[in-house]
C-alpha positions as CSV (number, residue, x, y, z in Angstrom):
1,M,-27.6,38.8,-5.5
2,T,-26.7,36.2,-8.2
3,N,-23.1,37.4,-8.3
4,D,-22.8,37.3,-4.6
5,S,-24.2,33.7,-4.5
6,S,-21.9,32.6,-7.2
7,G,-19.0,34.2,-5.5
8,N,-19.8,32.5,-2.2
9,S,-20.1,29.1,-3.9
10,F,-16.8,29.7,-5.7
11,S,-15.1,30.6,-2.4
12,K,-16.4,27.5,-0.7
13,L,-15.3,25.3,-3.6
14,Q,-11.8,26.9,-3.4
15,I,-11.4,25.8,0.3
16,Q,-12.6,22.3,-0.3
17,S,-10.2,19.4,-0.5
18,W,-9.8,17.3,-3.7
19,A,-11.7,14.5,-2.0
20,E,-14.6,16.8,-1.0
21,R,-14.8,18.4,-4.5
22,N,-15.1,15.0,-6.1
23,G,-17.5,13.5,-3.5
24,F,-15.1,11.1,-1.8
25,A,-15.1,10.5,1.9
26,D,-11.7,10.9,3.6
27,W,-11.9,7.4,5.0
28,A,-12.6,5.9,1.6
29,V,-9.6,7.6,-0.1
30,A,-7.4,6.5,2.8
31,L,-8.5,2.8,2.6
32,I,-8.0,2.8,-1.2
33,W,-4.5,4.3,-0.8
34,L,-3.7,1.8,2.0
35,I,-4.5,-1.1,-0.4
36,V,-2.5,0.4,-3.3
37,A,0.4,1.2,-1.0
38,F,0.5,-2.3,0.4
39,V,0.5,-3.9,-3.0
40,M,3.1,-1.5,-4.5
41,F,5.3,-1.9,-1.3
42,Q,5.2,-5.7,-1.7
43,V,5.9,-5.6,-5.4
44,T,8.8,-3.2,-5.0
45,A,10.3,-5.3,-2.2
46,G,10.1,-8.4,-4.4
47,V,11.5,-6.6,-7.5
48,V,14.5,-5.1,-5.6
49,F,15.3,-8.4,-3.8
50,F,15.2,-10.3,-7.1
51,A,17.3,-7.6,-8.9
52,L,19.9,-7.6,-6.1
53,L,20.2,-11.4,-6.4
54,L,20.8,-11.1,-10.1
55,I,23.3,-8.2,-9.6
56,F,25.4,-10.2,-7.1
57,G,25.2,-13.3,-9.2
58,E,23.3,-15.4,-6.6
59,I,20.7,-16.6,-9.1
60,T,20.2,-16.8,-12.8
61,S,16.5,-17.4,-12.9
62,A,13.4,-16.9,-10.8
63,A,13.2,-20.7,-10.1
64,E,16.3,-20.4,-7.8
65,V,14.9,-17.6,-5.6
66,E,13.4,-19.8,-2.9
67,E,16.6,-21.8,-2.7
68,V,18.7,-18.8,-1.7
69,L,16.1,-16.8,0.2
70,H,17.1,-18.2,3.6
71,N,20.8,-17.3,3.0
72,H,20.1,-13.7,1.8
73,L,17.6,-12.2,4.1
74,D,19.7,-9.1,4.2
75,L,18.8,-8.4,0.5
76,L,15.2,-9.1,1.3
77,F,15.3,-6.5,4.1
78,I,16.9,-4.0,1.7
79,G,14.0,-4.6,-0.8
80,N,11.5,-4.3,2.0
81,S,12.9,-1.0,3.2
82,T,13.0,0.4,-0.3
83,G,9.3,-0.4,-0.7
84,Q,8.4,1.2,2.6
85,I,10.4,4.4,1.9
86,V,9.1,4.9,-1.6
87,F,5.4,4.0,-1.0
88,L,4.5,3.9,2.7
89,G,6.5,7.0,3.4
90,G,7.2,9.1,0.3
91,A,4.1,8.5,-1.9
92,T,1.9,9.0,1.2
93,F,3.1,12.6,1.3
94,L,1.7,13.1,-2.2
95,V,-1.6,11.3,-1.5
96,T,-2.1,13.5,1.6
97,K,-2.6,16.5,-0.7
98,L,-6.0,15.0,-1.8
99,H,-7.3,15.8,1.7
100,L,-5.8,19.3,2.1
101,K,-7.8,22.5,2.2
102,K,-5.5,25.3,3.2
103,E,-3.4,23.1,5.5
104,R,0.2,22.0,4.7
105,V,1.1,18.4,4.2
106,L,3.5,18.3,7.2
107,N,0.8,19.9,9.5
108,F,-1.8,17.4,8.3
109,L,0.5,14.5,9.1
110,R,1.2,16.1,12.5
111,F,5.0,16.7,11.9
112,R,4.9,19.3,14.6
113,W,7.5,20.0,17.3
114,K,6.1,21.9,20.3
115,N,7.7,22.8,23.6
116,D,6.0,19.8,25.3
117,T,6.9,17.3,22.5
118,P,10.1,16.0,24.2
119,S,8.0,15.1,27.4
120,Y,5.5,13.2,25.3
121,I,8.3,11.4,23.5
122,L,9.7,10.3,26.8
123,L,6.2,9.2,28.0
124,G,5.6,7.3,24.7
125,A,8.9,5.5,25.0
126,V,8.1,4.5,28.6
127,L,4.6,3.4,27.6
128,V,5.8,0.9,25.0
129,V,8.2,-0.6,27.5
130,V,5.8,-1.0,30.5
131,V,3.0,-2.4,28.2
132,Q,5.1,-5.4,27.1
133,P,3.8,-7.9,29.7
134,I,0.2,-7.0,28.5
135,I,1.3,-7.5,24.9
136,L,2.7,-10.9,25.8
137,Y,-0.5,-12.0,27.4
138,L,-2.5,-10.7,24.4
139,G,-0.2,-12.7,22.1
140,Y,-0.9,-15.8,24.1
141,F,-4.6,-15.3,24.0
142,N,-4.4,-14.6,20.3
143,S,-2.6,-18.0,19.9
144,L,-5.5,-19.7,21.4
145,L,-7.9,-18.5,18.7
146,P,-8.6,-21.0,16.0
147,I,-6.8,-20.1,12.8
148,P,-5.9,-22.2,9.7
149,E,-2.9,-24.4,10.2
150,S,-1.3,-22.9,7.0
151,W,-1.3,-19.4,8.6
152,S,0.3,-20.7,11.8
153,D,2.9,-22.6,9.8
154,L,3.7,-19.4,7.8
155,Q,4.2,-17.5,11.1
156,V,6.6,-20.2,12.4
157,S,8.5,-20.2,9.2
158,Q,8.9,-16.4,9.3
159,Y,10.1,-16.5,12.9
160,E,12.7,-19.2,12.0
161,M,14.0,-17.0,9.2
162,F,14.3,-14.0,11.4
163,E,15.9,-16.0,14.1
164,Q,18.5,-17.3,11.7
165,F,19.1,-13.8,10.3
166,L,19.5,-12.1,13.7
167,K,22.0,-14.7,14.9
168,T,24.4,-13.5,12.2
169,E,27.4,-11.8,13.6
170,G,27.5,-8.0,13.4
171,I,23.9,-7.8,12.2
172,V,22.7,-5.5,15.0
173,W,23.1,-2.1,13.3
174,F,21.7,-3.5,10.0
175,G,18.7,-4.9,11.9
176,L,18.1,-1.6,13.8
177,F,18.0,0.3,10.6
178,H,15.8,-2.0,8.5
179,I,13.5,-3.4,11.3
180,A,13.3,-0.4,13.6
181,L,14.2,2.9,12.0
182,V,12.6,2.5,8.5
183,P,9.3,1.1,9.8
184,A,9.2,3.6,12.6
185,L,9.3,6.5,10.1
186,C,7.4,5.1,7.1
187,E,4.6,3.2,9.0
188,E,4.0,6.1,11.2
189,V,3.7,8.5,8.3
190,L,1.1,6.1,6.7
191,F,-0.8,5.0,9.8
192,R,-0.6,7.7,12.5
193,G,0.1,10.5,10.1
194,Y,-2.3,9.8,7.2
195,I,-4.7,7.0,8.0
196,F,-5.5,8.1,11.5
197,R,-6.0,11.8,10.4
198,A,-8.2,10.8,7.5
199,F,-10.3,8.5,9.7
200,Q,-10.6,11.2,12.3
201,S,-12.0,13.6,9.7
202,S,-14.7,11.1,8.8
203,W,-15.5,9.4,12.2
204,G,-14.1,11.5,15.0
205,V,-11.2,10.8,17.3
206,L,-12.3,7.7,19.3
207,L,-13.3,5.6,16.3
208,A,-10.3,6.8,14.4
209,I,-7.9,5.6,17.2
210,I,-9.5,2.2,17.4
211,L,-10.0,1.5,13.7
212,S,-6.6,2.8,12.6
213,G,-5.1,0.5,15.2
214,L,-7.0,-2.5,13.9
215,V,-6.0,-1.7,10.3
216,F,-2.4,-1.4,11.5
217,G,-2.6,-4.9,13.0
218,M,-4.2,-6.4,9.8
219,F,-1.7,-4.6,7.6
220,H,1.1,-6.9,8.9
221,L,-0.7,-10.1,7.8
222,Q,0.3,-11.8,11.1
223,V,-3.0,-13.3,12.3
224,P,-1.4,-15.0,15.3
225,N,-0.1,-11.5,16.3
226,L,-3.2,-9.5,15.4
227,L,-4.2,-8.5,19.0
228,P,-0.8,-7.3,20.1
229,L,-0.2,-5.4,16.9
230,A,-3.6,-3.8,17.0
231,T,-3.1,-2.8,20.6
232,L,0.2,-1.2,19.8
233,G,-1.4,0.6,16.9
234,I,-4.2,2.0,19.2
235,L,-1.6,3.2,21.7
236,L,0.5,4.9,19.1
237,A,-2.6,6.6,17.7
238,L,-3.6,7.7,21.2
239,M,-0.2,9.3,22.0
240,T,-0.3,11.0,18.5
241,W,-3.6,12.6,19.3
242,L,-2.8,13.6,22.9
243,S,0.6,15.0,22.0
244,R,-0.7,16.7,18.8
245,S,2.5,15.4,17.1
246,I,3.6,12.3,15.3
247,W,7.1,12.3,16.8
248,P,6.2,10.5,20.1
249,A,4.7,7.6,18.0
250,I,7.8,7.5,15.7
251,V,10.2,7.2,18.7
252,A,7.9,4.8,20.5
253,H,7.7,2.6,17.4
254,F,11.5,2.7,17.1
255,V,11.9,1.7,20.8
256,N,9.5,-1.2,20.4
257,N,11.1,-2.6,17.3
258,G,14.6,-1.7,18.3
259,G,14.1,-3.4,21.6
260,A,12.9,-6.6,19.8
261,V,16.0,-6.5,17.6
262,L,18.4,-6.1,20.6
263,L,16.6,-8.9,22.5
264,A,16.6,-11.2,19.5
265,T,20.4,-10.7,18.9
266,A,21.3,-11.0,22.6
267,Y,18.8,-13.7,23.8
268,P,17.3,-15.4,20.7
269,D,15.9,-18.3,22.6
270,L,13.9,-15.9,24.8
271,A,12.8,-13.7,21.9
272,F,11.7,-16.5,19.6
273,G,10.7,-19.1,22.2
274,E,7.1,-20.4,22.1
275,V,4.7,-18.4,24.3
276,T,2.8,-20.8,26.6
277,A,1.0,-20.5,29.9
278,D,4.2,-21.6,31.6
279,T,6.5,-19.0,29.9
280,L,4.2,-16.0,30.4
281,P,5.2,-13.3,32.9
282,S,3.8,-13.7,36.4
283,V,0.4,-12.3,37.2
284,W,2.0,-9.8,39.5
285,L,4.1,-8.5,36.6
286,L,1.0,-8.3,34.5
287,L,-0.8,-6.3,37.2
288,A,2.2,-4.0,37.5
289,S,2.2,-3.5,33.7
290,I,-1.6,-2.7,33.7
291,I,-1.1,-0.1,36.5
292,L,2.0,1.5,34.9
293,T,0.4,1.6,31.5
294,A,-2.7,3.2,32.9
295,G,-0.5,5.7,34.8
296,V,1.4,6.8,31.8
297,I,-1.7,7.2,29.7
298,Y,-3.3,9.2,32.5
299,T,-0.3,11.4,32.7
300,M,-0.5,12.1,28.9
301,I,-4.2,12.9,29.2
302,Y,-3.6,15.2,32.2
303,R,-0.9,17.1,30.4
304,T,-3.1,17.5,27.4
305,E,-6.0,18.7,29.4
306,A,-3.8,21.2,31.3
307,I,-2.6,22.6,28.0
308,L,-6.1,22.9,26.6
309,E,-7.3,24.8,29.7
């Protein structure tokens, strides 16, 4: 009897994840890694940017960095992408192993390609397009919330730098790579692949979708854009769960960011113009956006239910 009991305990221990064996909740490990990844990503971006400036002879000391920042945003984007690839994407694959039992890393992160994945990819791409009027209204309501003036000024300063950068001739492909492709892959691995799955293990699907979306919004440190970013995060998590694959969210993220890059390079005044009650889309367009968004989400849910049946 004793041997059987010991054997059963040993078997159960073998199929537990590292987090379970050491008494950690999945959500706690995920939040700790999110903080570490964010810090290391920012540090790496800064170090690479500073190193590139030194290599190209643009500066000779740290005191000159702020002076040349506005003229070398391309180097800043290279540093930013390096940090995302190394920590948000690559290192997250390693941290994911802390949650695994017998599952593989790619399966945990939902890197699955099924027969219906292309249809979900198409629906996800359509969703992020038709939801844009709603996003604009959420951004406007967000701007009405009281926030410290310093935060608002920082947001304006960032927009001005991006506008100046995206007006540079021949910058489209560079922008699509660093602003659309790299974040679409690396942020989705971190948030919809890892954070969402870890939250789901601890709190269930509904809370995981909502909370992972909120965390996604806060991660970007853009308080004036918190509501739009959190909403997009929630939609990306929803399509990941319904499709049982991370690929629709990756493509949708790319379409969202890539569309913003193309709009900013073609119509910078429209892309970076101040959102006011007068510049918002018409109420009819908002209503159409709500109906189409609900229709796409319903189609995704219907397809998922049909598969489960």
